C-alpha positions in Angstrom: 91.3 73.9 67.1 91.0 77.1 69.2 92.1 77.1 72.9 89.5 76.1 75.4 88.3 79.0 77.6 88.6 78.8 81.4 85.5 77.8 83.5 84.7 81.5 84.2 84.9 82.4 80.6 82.9 79.3 79.5 79.9 80.6 81.4 80.3 84.0 79.8 80.5 82.9 76.2 79.6 79.9 74.1 80.4 79.6 70.4 77.5 77.2 69.7 73.9 78.1 70.5 71.7 75.4 72.0 72.8 72.9 74.5 72.4 73.8 78.2 71.0 77.3 78.8 73.0 79.4 81.2 71.5 82.3 83.1 71.3 85.7 81.4 70.6 86.9 77.9 72.9 86.2 74.9 73.4 87.8 71.6 74.9 86.7 68.3 78.0 88.5 67.1 79.1 88.0 63.5 82.8 88.7 63.0 85.1 87.6 60.1 82.8 84.9 59.1 82.4 83.5 62.6 79.2 83.6 64.7 79.7 84.0 68.4 77.2 83.7 71.3 78.0 86.6 73.6 76.5 87.4 77.0 74.6 90.6 77.2 76.8 93.4 78.5 80.1 91.8 77.8 82.8 94.1 76.3 83.1 93.4 72.6 87.0 93.2 72.7 86.9 90.6 75.4 84.3 88.4 73.7 86.4 88.4 70.5 89.6 87.6 72.3 87.9 84.7 74.2 86.8 83.3 70.9 90.4 83.5 69.5 89.5 86.4 67.2 91.4 89.6 67.4 89.9 93.1 67.1 93.5 94.2 66.2 95.6 93.9 63.0 99.1 92.6 62.4 101.6 94.0 65.0 98.7 95.7 66.9 97.8 92.2 68.1 100.8 92.5 70.4 101.3 96.2 70.6 98.1 97.7 71.9 96.7 99.4 75.0 95.0 96.3 76.4 91.6 97.8 76.4 92.2 101.2 77.9 90.9 103.0 74.7 94.1 105.0 74.1 95.6 103.3 71.1 92.7 102.9 68.8 93.9 99.7 67.2 90.6 97.9 68.0 88.5 100.3 65.9 85.7 98.4 64.1 82.5 99.2 62.3 79.4 97.9 64.2 75.9 97.2 63.0 73.6 96.6 65.9 73.0 97.7 69.5 75.9 98.4 71.8 76.2 100.5 75.0 77.0 103.3 75.2 75.1 104.2 72.1 77.3 107.2 71.5 81.1 107.5 71.6 82.7 107.4 75.0 85.1 110.2 76.0 88.0 107.9 75.1 86.5 107.2 71.7 85.9 110.9 71.1 89.6 111.7 71.9 91.1 108.8 69.9 88.8 108.7 66.8 89.1 112.4 66.2 92.9 112.2 66.0 95.0 110.9 63.1 94.9 108.5 61.4 91.1 108.6 62.0 90.3 112.3 61.5 88.3 111.9 58.3 84.7 111.5 57.2 84.5 107.8 57.9 85.6 107.9 61.6 82.0 108.4 62.7 81.2 104.9 61.5 83.9 103.4 63.9 83.8 102.3 67.5 86.5 101.0 69.8 85.8 97.3 70.6 87.3 97.9 74.1 84.8 100.6 74.9 81.5 99.1 73.9 79.3 96.4 75.5 77.2 94.0 73.5 73.5 94.8 73.9 72.0 93.0 70.9 72.9 91.0 67.8 75.9 92.6 66.0 77.7 92.5 62.7 81.2 93.7 63.3 83.7 94.6 60.5 87.4 95.1 60.9 89.3 97.1 58.3 92.9 96.8 57.2 96.0 98.9 58.1 97.6 99.0 61.6 94.8 100.9 63.3 92.0 99.4 61.2 91.5 102.7 59.5 91.7 101.2 56.0 88.9 100.4 53.6 89.1 96.6 53.1 87.9 94.1 55.7 90.6 91.9 57.1 90.5 88.1 57.2 93.1 87.0 59.8 93.8 83.6 61.1 92.7 82.4 64.5 94.4 84.4 67.2 95.8 83.6 70.7 96.0 86.5 73.0 99.7 87.1 74.0 98.8 87.6 77.7 96.1 84.9 77.8 93.4 85.5 80.4 95.2 88.7 81.6 94.1 90.4 78.4 90.6 90.8 79.8 90.8 89.8 83.5 89.7 93.3 84.6 86.6 93.4 82.5 
């Protein structure tokens, strides 16, 4: 059973559609076989961590930049609408640098740099930075720093 989000987080994200409707618009995000209900404009990385799903692989779940966009370990492929629509300056700097500097890097976004603006299908690939070819299927994840992982969002 995944950990229960705090009251502030509960109002920002609900895993099950229906029930009482909160203010604001919500979108469905599909990730690793899970469907999340995410508030419009929320950072993708934060919404995944709140749902006990990590945008990072293996050791990168502990060793990452905590959403600053400098490490690149939260690189994912996204189908759907996010903002900004184009790479941020951080994404441009990180995703044009090894191990991403190849033809497929244009398909990637950093989960810590994009905000959910519509329904999404998000795919995470294997290897430390998610620069591999196969989608990963990790177990449920608990953020090492708890609420501090995304408190500044």
